[in-house]
C-alpha positions in Angstrom: -24.1 -36.2 -56.2 -24.8 -32.4 -56.8 -23.8 -30.8 -60.1 -21.1 -29.1 -58.1 -19.6 -27.4 -61.2 -22.5 -25.0 -61.0 -21.8 -24.0 -57.5 -20.9 -20.4 -58.0 -18.5 -18.2 -55.9 -20.7 -15.7 -54.1 -19.2 -12.3 -54.7 -20.7 -9.0 -53.6 -20.2 -5.9 -55.6 -21.0 -3.6 -52.9 -18.4 -1.6 -50.8 -19.2 -2.6 -47.3 -18.4 -0.4 -44.3 -18.2 -1.0 -40.6 -21.1 1.4 -40.1 -23.3 -0.9 -42.0 -22.9 -3.6 -39.3 -23.0 -1.3 -36.3 -26.0 -3.0 -34.8 -27.3 -3.0 -31.3 -26.3 -6.1 -29.2 -29.0 -8.0 -27.6 -29.1 -10.0 -24.5 -26.7 -13.0 -24.4 -27.2 -16.6 -23.1 -23.9 -17.7 -22.2 -22.3 -21.2 -21.5 -18.9 -20.7 -20.0 -17.0 -17.4 -19.9 -18.1 -16.1 -23.3 -17.9 -12.5 -22.1 -14.3 -11.9 -22.2 -11.4 -12.0 -24.6 -9.6 -15.4 -24.7 -6.0 -14.1 -25.0 -4.5 -16.6 -22.5 -4.1 -19.0 -25.4 -5.6 -21.9 -23.5 -9.2 -21.1 -24.3 -11.3 -19.9 -27.2 -14.6 -18.0 -27.2 -17.2 -19.2 -29.8 -20.4 -17.2 -30.5 -22.9 -19.5 -32.3 -26.6 -19.8 -33.3 -28.8 -21.8 -31.1 -29.9 -24.3 -33.8 -30.2 -28.1 -32.5 -26.8 -29.2 -34.2 -24.9 -26.5 -32.5 -26.5 -27.4 -29.1 -25.3 -31.0 -29.7 -22.0 -29.7 -30.4 -21.8 -27.7 -27.3 -22.6 -30.9 -25.2 -20.0 -32.9 -26.9 -17.0 -30.5 -26.9 -15.8 -30.7 -23.4 -15.4 -34.5 -23.4 -14.3 -35.0 -27.0 -12.4 -32.0 -27.9 -11.0 -30.2 -24.8 -10.0 -33.5 -23.1 -7.9 -34.3 -26.3 -6.5 -30.8 -27.0 -6.4 -29.0 -23.7 -8.3 -26.2 -25.4 -11.3 -24.9 -23.3 -14.2 -23.6 -25.5 -16.4 -21.0 -24.0 -19.7 -20.9 -26.0 -22.2 -18.0 -26.3 -25.4 -19.3 -27.7 -28.1 -17.0 -29.1 -31.3 -17.2 -31.2 -30.7 -16.4 -35.0 -31.7 -12.8 -35.1 -29.9 -12.0 -32.0 -26.6 -13.8 -32.8 -26.4 -12.1 -36.2 -26.5 -8.7 -34.4 -24.0 -9.7 -31.9 -21.6 -11.2 -34.4 -21.8 -8.1 -36.8 -21.1 -5.7 -33.9 -18.1 -7.8 -32.5 -16.6 -8.3 -36.0 -17.1 -4.9 -37.5 -15.4 -3.3 -34.4 -12.7 -6.0 -34.5 -13.2 -6.1 -30.7 -11.7 -9.6 -30.6 -14.2 -10.8 -27.8 -15.0 -13.7 -29.9 -12.4 -15.9 -31.8 -15.1 -17.8 -33.7 -18.5 -17.1 -34.8 -21.1 -19.0 -36.9 -21.5 -16.9 -40.1 -22.9 -17.8 -43.4 -22.3 -17.5 -47.1 -24.2 -14.1 -47.0 -21.5 -12.6 -44.6 -18.4 -14.2 -45.9 -17.8 -12.0 -49.0 -18.8 -8.9 -47.2 -16.8 -9.5 -44.1 -13.8 -10.7 -46.1 -13.8 -7.4 -48.1 -13.6 -5.6 -44.9 -10.8 -7.7 -43.6 -12.7 -8.8 -40.7 -12.0 -12.5 -41.1 -8.9 -14.6 -40.8 -8.2 -16.4 -44.1 -7.9 -20.2 -43.7 -5.9 -21.2 -46.8 -2.8 -21.8 -44.9 -4.4 -23.9 -42.1 -6.3 -25.9 -44.6 -3.2 -26.7 -46.6 -1.2 -27.7 -43.5 -4.1 -29.9 -42.2 -4.3 -32.7 -44.7 -6.6 -34.8 -42.4 -9.3 -32.2 -42.8 -9.6 -33.1 -46.5 -10.9 -29.8 -47.9 -11.7 -31.4 -51.4 -14.2 -33.5 -49.6 -16.2 -30.4 -48.8 -19.2 -30.1 -51.4 -18.1 -27.6 -54.1 -21.1 -25.3 -53.9 -20.3 -24.7 -50.1 -16.5 -24.4 -50.9 -17.3 -21.7 -53.6 -19.9 -20.0 -51.4 -17.2 -19.4 -48.6 -14.5 -18.3 -50.9 -14.4 -14.4 -51.3 -13.6 -12.5 -54.5 -9.9 -12.5 -53.5 -9.9 -16.3 -54.2 -9.2 -17.1 -50.6 -11.1 -19.4 -48.2 -12.6 -17.7 -45.1 -14.9 -20.1 -43.5 -15.6 -23.8 -43.0 -19.2 -25.1 -43.2 -20.6 -26.9 -40.0 -23.5 -28.0 -42.0 -25.0 -27.0 -45.4 -28.6 -26.8 -46.6 -31.0 -25.9 -49.3 -34.7 -25.9 -48.9 -37.4 -28.4 -49.7 -41.0 -29.4 -49.0 -41.8 -31.8 -46.0 -45.2 -33.4 -45.6 -46.8 -36.2 -43.6 -47.1 -39.3 -45.8 -49.6 -41.1 -43.6 -51.9 -38.0 -43.5 -51.8 -37.7 -47.3 -52.5 -41.4 -47.7 -55.4 -41.3 -45.3 -56.9 -38.3 -47.3 -56.2 -39.8 -50.6 -53.7 -37.0 -51.6 -50.6 -37.4 -53.8 -47.7 -35.3 -53.5 -45.7 -34.7 -56.9 -42.0 -35.2 -56.8 -41.5 -31.6 -58.1 -44.8 -29.7 -57.0 -45.6 -26.2 -58.2 -46.8 -23.8 -55.6 -50.3 -23.8 -56.7 -50.4 -27.5 -56.3 -49.0 -27.0 -52.7 -51.8 -24.5 -52.0 -54.5 -27.0 -53.3 -53.0 -29.7 -51.0 -52.8 -27.4 -48.1 -56.5 -26.7 -48.5 -57.4 -30.3 -48.5 -55.1 -31.5 -45.7 -56.3 -28.7 -43.5 -58.1 -30.3 -40.6 -57.0 -33.8 -41.5 -56.4 -34.4 -37.9 -57.7 -32.6 -35.0 -56.0 -29.3 -34.6 -53.7 -29.8 -37.8 -53.3 -27.1 -40.3 -52.4 -27.6 -44.0 -49.0 -26.0 -43.9 -46.5 -24.1 -41.9 -44.6 -21.2 -43.4 -42.3 -18.7 -41.5 -43.9 -15.5 -40.8 -41.6 -14.2 -38.1 -39.8 -10.8 -38.9 -36.1 -11.1 -39.8 -34.2 -11.1 -43.1 -33.2 -14.8 -42.3 -36.7 -15.7 -41.1 -39.7 -15.0 -43.2 -37.8 -13.3 -46.1 -35.7 -16.5 -46.7 -38.7 -18.7 -48.0 -40.7 -15.8 -49.2 -37.8 -14.7 -51.5 -37.6 -18.1 -53.0 -41.3 -17.8 -53.8 -40.7 -14.4 -55.3 -37.9 -15.8 -57.5 -39.7 -18.6 -59.0 -42.8 -16.6 -59.6 -40.9 -14.1 -61.7 -40.1 -11.4 -59.2 -36.9 -9.8 -57.9 -35.8 -7.4 -55.3 -33.8 -5.3 -58.0 -33.4 -5.3 -61.6 -29.8 -5.5 -63.0 -29.6 -1.7 -63.0 -30.8 -1.4 -59.5 -34.4 -0.5 -59.9 -36.4 -1.7 -56.9 -39.2 -4.1 -57.8 -41.0 -4.6 -54.5 -44.3 -3.2 -55.9 -44.0 -5.0 -59.1 -46.8 -7.3 -60.3 -44.6 -10.3 -60.0 -43.4 -9.5 -56.4 -47.0 -8.6 -55.3 -48.3 -11.9 -56.8 -45.8 -14.0 -54.8 -46.2 -12.1 -51.6 -50.1 -12.1 -51.9 -50.0 -15.9 -52.4 -47.5 -16.6 -49.5 -49.6 -14.3 -47.1 -52.9 -15.8 -48.2 -51.7 -19.4 -47.9 -50.4 -18.9 -44.4 -53.4 -17.1 -43.3 -55.9 -19.5 -44.7 -54.3 -22.8 -44.1 -51.3 -22.0 -42.1 -50.4 -22.3 -38.3 -51.9 -20.1 -35.6 -49.7 -17.1 -34.7 -48.0 -17.3 -38.0 -46.6 -13.8 -37.8 -44.6 -14.9 -34.8 -43.6 -18.4 -36.1 -40.2 -19.0 -37.5 -37.9 -22.0 -38.2 -38.1 -23.4 -34.7 -41.8 -22.9 -34.3 -42.5 -24.8 -37.7 -40.2 -27.5 -36.6 -42.1 -27.9 -33.4 -45.6 -27.9 -35.2 -44.5 -30.5 -37.7 -43.0 -32.7 -35.0 -46.1 -32.4 -32.8 -48.5 -33.2 -35.8 -50.0 -29.6 -35.8 -49.1 -29.2 -39.5 -49.3 -31.5 -42.6 -46.7 -29.8 -44.6 -43.8 -27.4 -44.0 -41.5 -25.6 -46.7 -38.1 -24.9 -45.0 -34.5 -25.9 -44.7 -33.2 -29.3 -45.6 -31.4 -29.3 -42.3 -34.7 -29.8 -40.5 -34.8 -33.3 -41.5 -32.1 -34.5 -39.2 -34.3 -33.6 -36.3 -37.5 -35.0 -37.8 -35.9 -38.4 -38.3 -34.0 -38.4 -35.1 -34.4 -41.3 -32.6 -37.3 -40.4 -30.4 -39.0 -38.1 -32.9 -42.7 -38.7 -32.9 -43.0 -38.3 -36.7 -39.9 -40.4 -37.6 -40.6 -42.5 -40.7 -43.8 -40.5 -41.4 -42.4 -37.6 -43.4 -41.9 -37.3 -47.2 -39.5 -35.0 -48.7 -39.7 -33.4 -52.2 -38.0 -30.5 -54.1 -38.7 -26.9 -53.4 -42.0 -25.9 -55.2 -41.5 -23.9 -58.4 -43.7 -22.0 -60.9 -41.3 -20.3 -63.5 -38.0 -21.7 -62.6 -36.4 -25.2 -62.8 -35.5 -25.0 -59.1 -36.2 -22.7 -56.3 -34.3 -24.1 -53.2 -31.8 -21.8 -51.5 -28.1 -22.4 -50.7 -27.0 -21.7 -47.2 -24.4 -22.8 -44.7 -23.8 -22.2 -41.1 -20.1 -22.0 -41.1 -17.2 -21.2 -38.7 -15.3 -17.9 -39.3 -12.4 -16.7 -37.4 -12.3 -13.1 -36.4 -9.1 -11.3 -37.8 -8.5 -9.7 -34.3 -8.4 -13.2 -32.7 -5.1 -13.8 -30.8 -5.9 -17.5 -30.8 -6.3 -18.4 -34.5 -4.1 -21.6 -34.2 -6.4 -23.0 -31.5 -9.5 -21.7 -33.2 -8.6 -23.6 -36.3 -8.1 -26.8 -34.2 -11.7 -26.5 -33.1 -12.9 -25.8 -36.6 -11.1 -28.7 -38.1 -12.7 -30.9 -35.3 -16.2 -29.6 -35.5 -16.4 -29.6 -39.4 -14.4 -32.7 -39.8 -15.1 -36.5 -40.4 -14.3 -37.4 -37.0 -17.1 -35.3 -35.5 -19.6 -36.6 -37.9 -18.7 -40.1 -36.8 -18.9 -39.0 -33.2 -22.4 -37.7 -33.6 -23.5 -40.8 -35.7 -22.3 -43.3 -33.0 -23.5 -41.2 -30.0 -26.8 -39.5 -31.1 -27.8 -41.3 -34.2 -26.7 -41.0 -37.9 -29.7 -38.9 -38.9 -28.4 -36.3 -36.5 -25.1 -35.8 -38.2 -24.6 -32.1 -39.4 -24.6 -33.0 -42.9 -24.9 -31.2 -46.3 -21.2 -30.3 -46.5 -19.1 -33.5 -47.3 -19.1 -35.9 -50.2 -18.0 -38.7 -47.8 -21.1 -38.3 -45.7 -23.3 -39.4 -48.6 -21.0 -42.4 -49.2 -21.2 -43.6 -45.7 -23.5 -46.6 -45.5 -24.6 -45.8 -41.8 -25.6 -42.3 -42.9 -27.2 -43.3 -46.1 -29.2 -46.0 -44.2 -30.4 -43.5 -41.5 -31.0 -40.7 -44.0 -32.6 -42.6 -46.9 -35.9 -40.7 -46.6 -34.1 -37.2 -47.3 -30.5 -37.4 -48.2 -30.8 -37.7 -52.0 -33.4 -35.0 -52.0 -31.1 -32.8 -50.0 -28.1 -33.3 -52.1 -30.0 -32.7 -55.2 -31.3 -29.4 -53.8 -28.0 -28.2 -52.9 -26.7 -29.1 -56.2 -29.4 -27.3 -58.3 -29.2 -24.1 -56.1 -28.4 -21.0 -58.4 -27.0 -18.2 -56.3 -26.0 -16.1 -59.3 -29.1 -16.9 -61.4 -32.1 -17.8 -59.0 -34.9 -16.2 -61.0 -36.0 -15.3 -64.6 -34.1 -12.1 -64.9 -30.4 -10.9 -64.4 -29.6 -9.7 -60.9 -27.2 -7.0 -59.7 -25.8 -9.0 -56.8 -25.8 -12.8 -56.0 -28.0 -14.6 -53.6 -31.1 -16.8 -53.6 -33.0 -16.0 -50.4 -31.0 -12.8 -49.9 -29.4 -9.9 -51.8 -25.7 -10.1 -51.5 -25.2 -6.5 -50.3 -24.3 -5.3 -47.0 -27.4 -3.1 -46.7 -29.6 -6.2 -46.9 -29.5 -7.1 -43.2 -31.3 -3.8 -42.4 -33.5 -3.6 -45.6 -34.6 -7.2 -45.4 -35.3 -6.9 -41.6 -37.6 -3.7 -42.3 -39.4 -5.3 -45.2 -39.9 -8.4 -43.1 -41.7 -6.4 -40.4 -44.0 -5.0 -43.1 -44.8 -8.5 -44.3 -45.3 -9.8 -40.9 -47.8 -7.2 -40.2 -49.7 -8.1 -43.4 -49.7 -11.8 -42.3 -50.9 -10.7 -38.9 -53.8 -8.8 -40.7 -52.6 -5.4 -39.5 -52.2 -4.1 -43.1 -52.7 -5.3 -46.7 -50.1 -6.7 -48.9 -50.2 -3.7 -51.2 -49.6 -1.4 -48.2 -46.7 -3.5 -47.0 -45.1 -3.5 -50.4 -45.5 0.2 -51.1 -43.6 0.9 -47.9 -41.0 -1.8 -48.8 -40.5 -0.2 -52.3 -39.6 3.0 -50.8 -37.2 1.4 -48.4 -35.4 -0.5 -51.2 -35.3 2.6 -53.3 -33.1 4.3 -50.7 -30.8 1.5 -50.8 -30.7 1.3 -54.6 -29.9 5.0 -54.9 -26.4 4.2 -53.6 -25.7 1.8 -56.5 -27.5 3.6 -59.5 
């Protein structure tokens, strides 16, 4: 089990404003009547990311939730970058168009400070069947704001780890360490490159987005001794350590990574590993469920080890896609009923029985890792996942003190805009349109503008 005593409460020291989140809405892919307010009390509107576990939930809801409760669920489903923009716009304006949205441990402390979220403590206390104490403590803490109240429930939790093709490594006579360094990973990528026709050594995110390329890259920065800001808010994006980590990442993906890396995100790398186009992939632990699902062409062929390190003991991130209720919602009671079902033990049992136990949206409940059926189906990755979640250090992810919490992000409202702009510069370097030094000099200036408001 994870060392949950170390799961810190994520607290932002920034004063967020609604203007920070006044982002342009993008096109919406709807299922049901997700476009209007659900004030009739008989339906709720849910805005969520289009990750595989959510798509499965969408398919199971009508028969297994609506038929039981009479509550119709109207889903609006969007890609990650788009859904973040849509959620921030609706919640910052308190428009009430959506009752529930998938938010993360990044948004919770910021949204809670601005009173955009409905606190869940009363619902949790009244719903003893939900079993709040069964939620892994790092996730409970990460969804609790500075006021001590709980504002979201995890649908699934994750850290990050390294995935690799065991059969390819065996055929090439390669050995993967249980706790590899990034230099070892680079050496292995070079040797695995071309191991099979069309196979590259590694897949790494290069797609612009603070939650895309910047997530894995920032973990590399942390473990190589870099940071976005010093404790007194001096930006460090053009520092030697940040440059070393970014150059390493860009060189690795350019030399031994996937084609079109600058436009490859989580979904593209998952597809590449599934289709034997890459030998390794560093990304979210949640990917294992798809890789080991029934019908996956690489089921049983993947090995899983802890996130690569250099100067830190661990480097995996801590993240959860969680359900938050908008403060302006007129259907908080029915919204909680959906959350209680979607994040509850009953839903995990349903997924296990109907879709396979490896598909369970895990990483959030202690009981999941004591369920013999899940343990058997997830034997290849469950212990590594749990260890990664338990060793994540949101308050101390690097080698120096930080001014705000976060591993793969900086826990301030401005990071959505800053991280996205920096990611565009990094992606341009991956695409070969500029050098890493040029990208980071531009990024340093962007970061300094943000830091001026805190110094």
